[in-house]
N, C-alpha and C positions, 0 to 999 in steps of 0.2 A: 854291790851286794853284799860285802863283807859286813858292812853296818845291819844288813837286814838279818845275815846270820847271827851276829853278836846278840840282837834283841830276841830272835826266836830261843837261843839259848839261856837266855834270863826267864824264859815263860814259867819254870818250876818254882820260881820265887813269888809269882803273883797270887793273889787271893782276890777274887771275884764274886760280887754278889749279883745273882740273877732275879728280877722281880718282873712277872707277868703271868700270861696265860699257858697253862700247862696242857699238852696235848699228848694223847697216844696214837701214834699213826699205826695201822693196821694192814699189812699187805696179805694178799690172797694171791698166790702165783698160779699160773695155769698155761693151756694152750686153747687155742680155738680151733675148732675141726668143722664145724657146721652152724647154720642159722636155726634158731629155735622155730619148731612149728607152732607154737602159741603166739609168737608175735615176731616183729622183724628185728630180732636182736641175735648177737652171738652167744652161742652156748660154751662157756668156759669150763674145761675140764682142770678142775683144780688138782693141783699137785704138792703145793706148799703153802704154810700158812705162819706170818711171823709177824712181830710186833718190835716197834723202834721207838724211841723219844721223839716227840716233835714239839713244836712251839718253843716256849721257854725251856722246857725241859731238853730240849735238843740244842738250844744254844748253851745250857749248862753241860750237855755231853760235850760238844766241840770243846769246850773249855778245859773239860776233863782230859778229854783224849790228848790236849796238848801240853798235857803235864802239870798244869796249874791246879791250884784250889781254888774250890767254888761251891758256894751255897745257894739254894734256891728258896724263893719264896712265891707262894701262890694259893689257890685253892682246888679240890677235887670233890667230888660226889663222894656218896654212899653206895658204890655199886660193884659189880663184879670187875669193871675196869680199873678201879681203884688199886685192886690187888696187885694187877698185871703192871700197872704203871709204877707202884712202888717196888716190883720185883725187879724191873728192868732198871730203876735207877741204883738199886741194891747192887745189880750186876755189874753197872759202871761205877761203882765207887761214890754214889752222890747220895748225902744223908736226905731224910724228909722232915728234919727237924723244923723247917720255916713253912711247911704245907699244913692247911688247916681242911679238913673233911668239913662239908656243908651240906646238911640236909636239904632235900628237894632240889637237887642239882645234878645234872650228869658230870661225869669225869667226861671231858672233851675226847671224842674218839672220832679219826677220819680213816675211814674203810677205802682203801685202794684196790681195786682188783686189776691185776696186770696179766695179760697175755702176751707172752714172748716178751719183748720191749717196750710195748704199747700198754697205756694206761686205758681201760675200757671204762670204768665209770668210779665215781667216787661217791662217798655215802657218809654223810656228818651226823654224829649225835652230840649235841650241846646244848647248852642254855646261855645267853647272853644277857639276862637280865641283870641288875645292878646288884652289887654286893650290899648287904647290910650294913649299917652304921656300925654294930659291933665287930662284923668280920673285917672292915675296912681298919677300925681302931686296933685289932690285935695284929694284923698284917703290919701295920705303920710301927707299932710298939716293938715288933721283931727286927726290923730295919733298924729303928732307932738304938736299940739295945746293942746290934751287934756291928752297926756301921764303922767302927773304928778300926775292926779287925779286916777290913777290906781296903783293896788301893782304887777299886773302882765299882761302879754299880751300873748294871744294864737294865733298862726297861723293855720288856719284850711284849709289844702291842698286836694281838692278834684278834681284839676286838671281842673277847668273851666276857668282859666285865672287871677283870681285875685292875686293869689300867683305866682309872677314872678320874676325875677332875679334882675330887677330895685328897685322895691318897697321892695321886702324881705330885701336885703341888707341894704336898708336904716331903714328899721323899727329895724332890728336887731342890726345896730349900734347904733341907737337912743336908744333903750331899754337899751343897756350896758353901754353907757353914763350916762342915768337916775338912773343907777343900778336896773333895774327891770327885774324881772323874765320873762323869754320869753320861751314858751314852743310849739313845733310843733306836731301836728298830721300830717305825711308826706304823700306825693304821691311819690311811689317808683321812678319814673324817677328824680324825683326833689332834690333828697338828697343834691347834692352839692351847693344848694341854703341855708342850715340851718348851715353853719359852725358858731361857736360861740355862739349857743343857749344854754340857759340852759339845756334842754333836748328835745328829741325827743321820739314819743311814737309808733314806726312801729309795724305791727304784723309780725309773722315770715316770710311769703310770703314776705312782703315788705322788709324786711331784707336781705334775699336771693337775690332778686332782685337787690337790690340797691348795695350791694356788688359787685355783678358780673359786674353790668355796670358801676362802679367806679373803677373795677379791682385793687381792694384793695389787698394788700399781706401782710402777717404775717412779720412784722419787724424782730422779734425774733427767727423765725424759718424759715424751707424751705416750710411751708405749703402753699398752694395755692388753691382757691375755685374751685374745680372740676365742671365745667360747665355742665357735662354728667349727673349729678345724684343730688338727692335731699341732702339737707346737713343732716350730722348727729348732735346730741345735741354738740359733741364735736366741729366739723365745726362751728356750730351756736357761741358759747362762744368765739372761735376765731376770727370770722367774728364781734363779737359785741364788743368786745375788740379794733379790729382796726377800726371800726367805730367810738367809742368814741376818738381816736387818730386822726383819720382823720379829723374829722368834728370839734376838739377841744372842744367837748361837756362837761359838768360837769357831766353827767349821761345820760344813755340810758335806756328806758323800753321797753322791747321786749314782748309783748303780744302773747301768745302760744295757744288760745282757751281753749281746754279742760285740756291743760297741764300747765295752771296759766301763770305765769309771769317770766322774768329775768331781775332782775336789776343789771346794771352795773354802779359802781360808784368807783372812783381811781382803785385801781387794785383787787377790792372785785366784785364777782358775787354772788347775791343772788337768790334764785330759791323760788319763792311764789305759793304753790299751788292753783288750783282753788277752787273759793267757790261758783261755780254755783252747785245748788241741781237739776234742771231741764230746760233743754235749749227745747228752742220754736223758737225763732229768734234773730239773731246775728245782725241785722238792727240796726245801730247807737251805737254799743257796744263800738267802738273806741272812739265814741264823747264823751260817758259816762267816758271813761278812763282818758281822757286827761282832761275833766271838772275838775274831783275829784282830780287827780293828781296836777294841778296846784292850785286849791282853797286850798288843804291842804299845799302845799307849802307858799302858800301866807298868810297862817294863821301861821305860824311858824313852820310846821312840818317839819321832815328830809326828805330825799330822801325816805329811806325804810318805813317810817310811811306813807308818801304820796301814796308808791306804795301799801302798804296795803290797806288803805282806797279804792284807785281805783279797785283794786282787788274785795273787797267786793262789790262795786258798780255794777261792771261788773257782778257777780253772779247773782246780784238781775235783772239788765236790760234784760239779755238774757232768763230769764223766762217769760218775758212779749211778747206777739203778736204785732209786729210792730215796728217803731221807737217810743223809750219810754224813760223816764227819771225816776230818782231815787230822792226820798224825803229824806231831812234830817231824817224824822222819820223813815223811811224803813231803814236807815243806822244804827242809833242807835239800832233799834229792831235786826238787823243780829249781831251787834257786842255782844248784850247782850246775844246771844245765845252760843257766845264762852267764856262767861267768866267763 
């Protein structure tokens, strides 16, 4: 654990660029006391209204809360929610210099109504249509102009249009040319975009779906994914090895929820048990994982050390309600408990 502590103490020296889908998470908090006479649905007595950063913005916020320098690159619309998103970024000390405002496009908002500790419903405002050639080019030019300032690039893919084949390939090629770490928090339909990255951080469901979509076959056995049933752990390990080979990754980190994580690197598979003590909300847990994993690598940690730190951070964040972040202090306190 001493090695992990040393890495975390270096977080303030790192500079990370986050490219991806910006989201504003809106929360309406209240209580349920009765069922509506208009329909068989609960009536929520609203008591509090709040906004937090989501998607790529939440990844950036996680990195900022850990003491590192971060810049963000993506798009928003021209609506009232844009001002709220920018206000939240400013409040967290994150600049908007890499963000483009686009006509005829919503700023993505996910509205969650929470009664007690229970999410009742979620409402999404979003556009997922492709970006124009000019917007793609402007995003790429920002990355190209600034990449030398950063230790690592995170691609945060929520399927809202920013992470597309044209832009993703050019950013990956540029990062490899500049010898920069590049990590992807993936969207299951887009795994073929991520070839040549340092690592990707899918959950179990995303891994299963991606392997089936890509029609990957184990090249050393007669094994093939059975699409009629859920994968066993044996299936998942074989699938992970094949993803590693197929996408030419340095490593692969699969999150398993209460099962912890699998780290695939070279010919090795390491299981990292969960550190969650109590789970209230998994919203944004993947954002926390990719932020901590990348930041740890940028500070000189090995893939295994970075995975352990990401696992500890995930265990902290799922104990909080709503999209949340983890601080460096919380991480160090959690590590101290295992000494």
